[in-house]
Residue frames relative to the residue before (quaternion, step in Angstrom):
aa qw qx qy qz dx dy dz
X 1.0000 0.0000 0.0000 0.0000 0.00 0.00 0.00
X 0.3006 -0.7700 0.5288 0.1925 3.67 -0.58 1.05
X 0.5837 -0.5683 0.4553 0.3592 3.53 -1.27 0.38
X 0.4792 -0.6408 0.5216 0.2963 3.48 -1.23 0.60
X 0.5219 -0.6475 0.4292 0.3523 3.59 -0.91 0.71
X 0.5410 -0.5899 0.4853 0.3519 3.61 -1.24 0.63
X 0.2033 -0.7499 0.6222 0.0959 3.50 -1.15 0.86
X 0.2103 -0.7704 0.5922 0.1074 3.50 -0.84 0.99
X 0.2450 -0.7576 0.5946 0.1117 3.54 -0.95 1.02
X 0.2096 -0.7915 0.5701 0.0673 3.53 -0.90 1.08
X 0.0316 -0.7588 0.6497 0.0336 3.57 -1.13 0.71
X 0.8306 -0.0054 -0.0648 0.5531 3.49 -0.75 1.13
X 0.6939 -0.4931 0.2467 0.4632 3.61 1.00 0.81
X 0.6531 0.4763 -0.3139 0.4981 3.66 1.25 0.05
X 0.4864 -0.6335 0.4897 0.3497 3.59 -1.11 0.59
X 0.1280 -0.8312 0.5410 0.0025 3.48 -0.90 1.10
X 0.7950 0.0146 0.0293 0.6057 3.56 1.20 -0.56
X 0.2412 -0.7513 0.5984 0.1385 3.51 -1.35 0.30
X 0.2186 -0.7569 0.6062 0.1085 3.50 -0.98 0.91
X 0.1107 0.8021 -0.5809 0.0834 3.60 -0.69 0.97
X 0.6998 -0.4913 0.3304 0.3996 3.46 -1.34 0.36
X 0.5681 -0.6105 0.4160 0.3627 3.69 -0.89 0.81
X 0.6553 0.5057 -0.3349 0.4502 3.62 0.80 -0.90
X 0.6625 0.5044 -0.3156 0.4550 3.53 0.90 -0.81
X 0.6369 0.5184 -0.3306 0.4651 3.55 1.06 -0.76
X 0.6459 0.5165 -0.3196 0.4625 3.58 0.98 -0.79
X 0.6151 0.5473 -0.3255 0.4650 3.59 1.03 -0.68
X 0.6373 0.5310 -0.3008 0.4706 3.53 1.03 -0.96
X 0.6635 0.5084 -0.2934 0.4640 3.54 0.94 -0.89
X 0.6576 0.5072 -0.2980 0.4706 3.57 0.97 -0.83
X 0.6524 0.4913 -0.3145 0.4839 3.61 1.02 -0.79
X 0.6334 0.5157 -0.3335 0.4708 3.61 1.06 -0.71
X 0.6473 0.5068 -0.3128 0.4757 3.57 0.99 -0.71
X 0.6371 0.5236 -0.3112 0.4724 3.57 1.02 -0.74
X 0.6117 0.5271 -0.3216 0.4945 3.59 1.13 -0.86
X 0.6857 0.5030 -0.2968 0.4344 3.62 0.75 -0.96
X 0.6179 0.5234 -0.3174 0.4934 3.53 1.17 -0.86
X 0.6591 0.4966 -0.3195 0.4657 3.65 0.90 -0.72
X 0.6377 0.5095 -0.3327 0.4723 3.57 0.98 -0.72
X 0.6479 0.5090 -0.3237 0.4652 3.59 0.99 -0.81
X 0.6307 0.5348 -0.3135 0.4668 3.61 1.07 -0.84
X 0.6388 0.5162 -0.3169 0.4743 3.60 0.95 -0.91
X 0.6665 0.4838 -0.3272 0.4632 3.63 0.87 -0.87
X 0.6453 0.5164 -0.3300 0.4561 3.63 0.94 -0.84
X 0.6676 0.5105 -0.2912 0.4570 3.59 0.93 -0.91
X 0.6673 0.5244 -0.3203 0.4209 3.65 1.08 -0.58
X 0.6668 0.4712 -0.3001 0.4932 3.53 1.26 -0.28
X 0.5625 -0.6095 0.4313 0.3550 3.65 -1.09 0.52
X 0.4946 -0.6637 0.4698 0.3070 3.52 -0.98 0.66
X 0.1130 -0.7563 0.6425 0.0492 3.50 -1.07 0.84
X 0.1166 -0.7910 0.5992 0.0400 3.50 -0.97 1.02
X 0.0670 -0.7510 0.6539 0.0624 3.55 -1.28 0.50
X 0.6196 -0.5476 0.4156 0.3789 3.53 -1.27 0.41
X 0.5902 -0.5607 0.4371 0.3824 3.56 -1.21 0.44
X 0.6071 0.5700 -0.3462 0.4321 3.58 1.06 -0.77
X 0.6641 0.4972 -0.2837 0.4810 3.57 0.98 -0.99
X 0.6341 0.5387 -0.3259 0.4488 3.58 0.91 -0.84
X 0.6755 0.4995 -0.2783 0.4655 3.55 0.84 -1.06
X 0.6961 0.5002 -0.2730 0.4367 3.60 0.92 -0.90
X 0.7724 0.3876 -0.1592 0.4773 3.52 0.88 -1.09
X 0.8238 0.3081 -0.1447 0.4532 3.63 0.75 -0.99
X 0.7880 0.1818 -0.1295 0.5737 3.60 1.13 -0.32
X 0.0915 -0.8237 0.5588 0.0300 3.55 0.36 1.29
X 0.7874 0.3349 -0.2579 0.4487 3.47 -1.16 0.78
X 0.6094 0.5148 -0.3868 0.4625 3.59 1.16 -0.01
């Protein structure tokens, strides 16, 4: 089954919205999320690693565990 063509909605002679297939929209959202995850990973890799002991982590960051 082929994808339906994108439909452009005009208001006052100017494009104002796009109607597209729901599956295509979901794929776009998934790609955007993947891109954002990659950006976050790149930012994390650009910073030096910092380590702390497990005991410190459990006491400071996860109280009650």
